[in-house]
C-alpha positions in Angstrom: -20.1 3.8 -24.1 -19.7 0.0 -24.8 -16.8 1.3 -27.2 -15.5 3.5 -24.7 -15.7 1.1 -21.7 -13.8 -1.8 -24.4 -11.1 0.8 -25.0 -10.1 1.5 -21.6 -10.1 -2.2 -20.7 -8.0 -2.9 -23.9 -5.6 0.0 -22.7 -5.2 -1.2 -19.0 -4.5 -5.0 -20.4 -1.9 -3.5 -23.0 -0.4 -2.0 -19.9 -0.5 -4.6 -17.8 1.4 -6.9 -20.6 4.0 -4.2 -21.0 4.7 -4.2 -17.3 4.5 -8.2 -16.2 8.1 -8.3 -15.4 7.4 -6.1 -12.6 7.3 -9.6 -10.4 7.9 -12.5 -11.4 5.3 -15.3 -11.5 6.6 -18.6 -9.1 5.1 -20.8 -12.1 8.3 -19.7 -13.9 10.3 -21.8 -11.2 9.2 -24.6 -13.0 11.6 -24.0 -15.7 14.4 -23.8 -13.5 13.9 -27.5 -11.7 11.0 -27.0 -9.2 8.5 -29.4 -9.5 5.0 -28.3 -10.5 3.4 -30.1 -7.3 5.7 -28.3 -5.2 4.8 -24.6 -6.6 0.8 -25.6 -6.2 1.3 -26.0 -2.9 3.4 -22.7 -2.5 0.4 -21.2 -4.1 -2.5 -22.6 -1.8 -0.2 -21.5 1.0 -0.2 -17.7 -0.7 3.1 -17.5 -2.5 2.4 -16.5 -5.7 5.8 -14.8 -7.2 9.3 -15.3 -6.7 9.8 -11.9 -5.0 7.4 -13.5 -2.1 9.5 -16.1 -1.4 12.3 -14.1 -0.8 10.3 -12.1 1.4 8.3 -14.4 3.5 10.7 -16.1 6.3 11.7 -19.6 6.0 9.9 -20.6 9.3 6.8 -19.3 8.0 7.2 -21.2 4.8 7.6 -24.5 6.3 4.1 -24.2 8.0 3.0 -24.6 4.2 1.6 -28.1 4.1 4.0 -30.5 2.0 7.3 -28.4 1.5 10.0 -29.5 3.4 13.0 -27.6 4.7 15.3 -28.9 1.6 12.6 -28.1 -1.1 11.8 -24.9 0.3 16.0 -23.9 0.2 15.9 -24.8 -3.1 12.8 -22.9 -4.2 14.4 -19.9 -2.0 17.9 -20.0 -3.9 15.9 -20.4 -7.6 14.0 -17.1 -6.5 17.6 -15.3 -6.1 18.3 -16.3 -9.6 15.3 -15.1 -11.0 14.6 -11.9 -9.2 16.7 -9.4 -10.3 18.3 -7.0 -7.6 17.9 -9.7 -4.7 21.7 -9.0 -3.9 24.4 -6.6 -4.0 24.3 -3.8 -6.8 25.7 -0.1 -7.1 23.7 2.8 -5.7 23.8 3.4 -9.6 21.9 0.6 -10.6 19.3 1.3 -7.9 18.9 4.7 -9.3 18.4 3.5 -12.7 15.9 0.6 -11.4 13.7 3.6 -9.5 13.5 5.7 -12.4 12.9 2.8 -14.5 10.3 1.1 -12.5 8.8 3.8 -10.0 4.9 5.6 -11.6 3.9 8.5 -9.9 0.0 8.9 -9.5 -1.5 12.2 -9.8 -3.6 13.4 -7.3 -6.0 16.0 -9.1 -4.5 19.0 -7.7 -1.6 20.4 -9.2 -0.5 22.0 -6.3 -0.6 18.4 -4.3 0.8 16.6 -6.9 4.1 19.3 -6.8 4.1 18.8 -2.8 4.7 14.9 -3.6 7.0 15.1 -6.4 4.6 14.4 -9.2 2.2 12.3 -7.3 1.6 9.0 -5.0 4.7 6.4 -5.6 4.3 3.0 -6.3 6.7 0.6 -4.4 5.9 2.7 -1.5 3.3 3.2 1.8 1.8 6.4 2.4 -0.3 7.2 5.5 -3.2 10.0 5.3 -4.1 11.1 9.1 -6.5 13.7 9.9 -9.8 14.2 11.6 -13.3 13.6 10.1 -14.0 15.6 6.9 -10.5 16.7 6.0 -10.3 14.9 2.3 -8.8 11.6 3.0 -11.6 9.6 1.6 -12.1 11.8 -1.2 -8.6 11.8 -2.0 -8.7 7.8 -1.9 -11.5 8.0 -4.5 -9.6 10.3 -6.7 -6.6 8.0 -7.0 -8.9 5.0 -7.6 -9.8 6.9 -11.2 -6.2 8.7 -11.5 -4.4 5.2 -11.3 -6.3 4.3 -14.6 -5.0 7.2 -16.6 -2.1 6.6 -19.5 1.1 7.0 -17.6 1.9 9.8 -19.9 -1.0 11.4 -18.6 -0.1 11.3 -14.9 -1.8 8.0 -14.1 -1.1 4.3 -13.3 -2.3 2.6 -16.4 -3.7 -0.1 -14.0 -6.4 -1.0 -11.9 -7.2 -0.2 -8.4 -8.0 -2.1 -5.5 -10.1 -0.6 -2.5 -10.6 -2.4 1.2 -13.3 -0.6 2.8 -13.3 -0.6 6.7 -15.9 2.3 7.2 -18.4 1.9 4.6 -17.5 5.0 2.7 -16.6 4.0 -0.6 -19.2 5.5 -3.2 -19.3 4.2 -6.7 -21.8 7.2 -7.7 -18.7 9.4 -6.5 -16.0 7.5 -8.6 -18.4 7.8 -11.8 -18.3 12.0 -11.3 -14.7 11.9 -10.9 -14.2 9.3 -14.4 -16.5 11.9 -16.1 -14.1 14.7 -14.9 -11.3 13.1 -16.7 -12.9 12.3 -19.6 -12.9 8.5 -18.6 -16.1 6.0 -18.9 -17.5 5.9 -15.6 -18.8 2.1 -15.9 -15.5 1.1 -17.1 -13.6 2.5 -14.4 -15.8 1.3 -12.0 -14.9 -2.2 -13.9 -11.1 -1.6 -13.1 -11.8 -1.3 -9.2 -12.1 -4.5 -6.7 -13.8 -3.4 -3.2 -14.2 -5.2 -0.6 -15.7 -4.4 2.9 -13.7 -5.5 6.2 -16.0 -5.5 9.3 -12.8 -7.0 11.4 -9.1 -6.5 11.7 -8.6 -10.4 10.9 -10.6 -10.2 7.9 -8.7 -7.5 7.0 -5.7 -9.5 7.0 -7.5 -12.3 5.3 -8.1 -9.8 2.4 -4.6 -8.9 1.7 -3.9 -12.5 1.1 -6.7 -13.1 -1.7 -5.8 -9.8 -2.9 -2.1 -11.1 -3.5 -3.3 -14.3 -5.7 -5.4 -11.8 -7.8 -2.7 -9.4 -8.5 -0.4 -12.4 -9.0 -3.3 -13.5 -11.5 -4.4 -10.3 -13.4 -0.8 -8.4 -13.3 -2.3 -5.0 -13.7 -3.0 -3.3 -10.5 -1.3 -0.2 -9.3 -3.3 1.1 -6.6 -4.0 -0.5 -3.0 -6.1 1.7 -0.7 -7.4 0.7 2.8 -10.0 3.2 4.3 -9.1 3.0 7.3 -6.7 0.9 8.3 -6.8 1.0 12.2 -10.5 1.7 12.7 -11.0 -2.1 13.0 -8.0 -2.4 15.2 -9.4 0.1 17.5 -12.9 -1.6 17.8 -11.2 -5.2 18.0 -9.1 -4.3 20.7 -10.5 -2.6 23.4 -10.0 -4.0 27.1 -6.9 -3.7 29.0 -3.7 -5.2 28.5 -4.6 -5.6 24.7 -2.8 -2.9 23.2 0.4 -4.8 23.1 -1.4 -7.5 21.0 -3.1 -5.0 18.9 0.4 -3.4 17.8 1.6 -6.7 16.7 -1.3 -7.3 14.9 -1.2 -3.8 13.3 2.5 -4.5 12.6 1.8 -8.0 10.7 -0.8 -6.2 8.8 1.6 -3.0 7.6 4.6 -5.6 7.1 2.4 -7.2 4.6 1.3 -4.0 3.1 4.8 -2.7 2.3 5.6 -6.6 1.1 2.5 -6.1 -1.6 3.9 -2.8 -2.7 7.3 -4.1 -3.6 6.1 -7.3 -4.7 3.6 -5.9 -7.4 4.9 -2.1 -7.9 1.6 -0.9 -6.5 1.2 2.4 -4.7 -0.4 1.4 -1.2 -2.1 4.6 0.3 -4.1 3.9 3.8 -5.8 6.3 5.7 -5.6 6.8 9.5 -7.6 8.1 12.1 -6.6 10.6 15.0 -6.9 11.3 18.7 -6.8 13.9 20.8 -3.2 14.5 22.7 -3.4 15.9 26.2 0.2 16.3 26.0 0.3 18.2 22.7 -2.2 20.9 24.3 0.1 21.3 27.1 3.1 22.1 24.7 1.2 24.8 22.9 0.8 22.7 19.9 -1.8 24.2 17.6 -3.3 20.9 16.3 -2.9 18.5 19.4 -4.1 15.6 17.5 -1.8 12.5 16.8 -2.4 9.3 14.2 -3.5 6.1 15.7 -0.9 3.4 15.6 2.1 4.7 17.5 5.5 4.0 16.3 4.3 0.8 14.9 2.6 3.0 12.1 5.2 5.6 12.1 8.0 3.6 11.2 6.1 1.6 8.9 4.9 4.8 6.6 7.4 5.5 3.9 5.5 8.8 3.4 3.3 10.2 6.4 0.8 13.0 5.3 -1.3 15.1 8.0 -4.2 16.5 6.4 -6.8 19.2 8.5 -9.5 21.6 7.3 -8.7 24.9 6.4 -11.0 27.9 5.9 -14.5 27.2 3.8 -13.8 24.4 1.0 -10.0 24.8 1.7 -8.1 21.7 2.7 -4.7 21.5 4.1 -2.1 18.9 3.6 1.4 18.5 4.9 4.5 16.4 4.3 5.3 15.2 7.9 7.9 12.2 7.2 9.5 11.2 3.5 12.7 9.6 2.8 13.0 12.4 0.3 10.2 14.8 0.2 11.2 18.0 2.0 8.7 19.3 5.0 6.3 21.2 3.3 2.5 22.1 2.8 -0.3 22.8 0.4 -3.7 23.7 -0.1 -6.7 21.7 -2.0 -10.4 21.5 -2.1 -12.9 18.8 -2.4 -15.8 18.9 -4.7 -18.4 16.4 -6.2 -15.7 15.8 -8.8 -12.9 14.6 -6.6 -9.8 16.7 -5.8 -9.3 19.7 -6.9 -6.8 23.1 -6.8 -8.1 25.2 -4.2 -8.7 28.7 -5.3 -9.0 32.1 -2.9 
């Protein structure tokens, strides 16, 4: 068992070396005229990559103690030279970059993989919403395992991060799924980092520390937040707090999208639903709507609706996507994760 664990860890580390160019460490700016002291200050402020320098507004960078406006301008200028694709390029070059960089992580269900064009994409934020017991958390657990498979087997050859806001993460379930895919359960658990968030503020803080971990280890391919909206629904319950809640939610979503692009990871968030009285009046078959409103809808790259079918059947539908057709597929959940549904 120890040999299998070492083999899986070695494989993940080898893949990390192979994909280290996914992001440019901010340390590389030192060879281009930026002082080590200023780089250290940027790291202390939560900026660990050259990509992050281009994603964070300068007025926010100016809040980092010890970095003047002139220093920030110089660092951003150098970062633009270091990061490929930070300026104009042809659509052909963009297509080539997508083909080279994007990784699709399989789900455990052939029908679901076909629906998603191969699986969950990196550099993308995918939202899964639906009522309780519709398969969201089971799918999230399965992805934590399949992301560790080699890319030639439909995996991401990387580690996974799981932010648990509802107390639903189960290591024993991960072990059973790992055995199904022929992986060492203990090694798989070792390649997943988990954090329990009780408040929306803690959830946001965890994302800051996670960027430092991703920059240090350079081999993450998946970030799961289950569920993203649960802390916001409990933290903001008074009258007049909706606008503040949506603003805070928007900030967290923006950070998640930046992480997905900065580190080439698949960000998968689950979302709760609420009853929609207006939907029933319009003769909608399933009068429920996801929490978060337009803020959530605009931030998500792909939106997936999940619902219960007959018996163990679960139905998943592409609600919105820049490249996937609006279609539906069936799957089922078992003790070994997500599987194809068979009548």
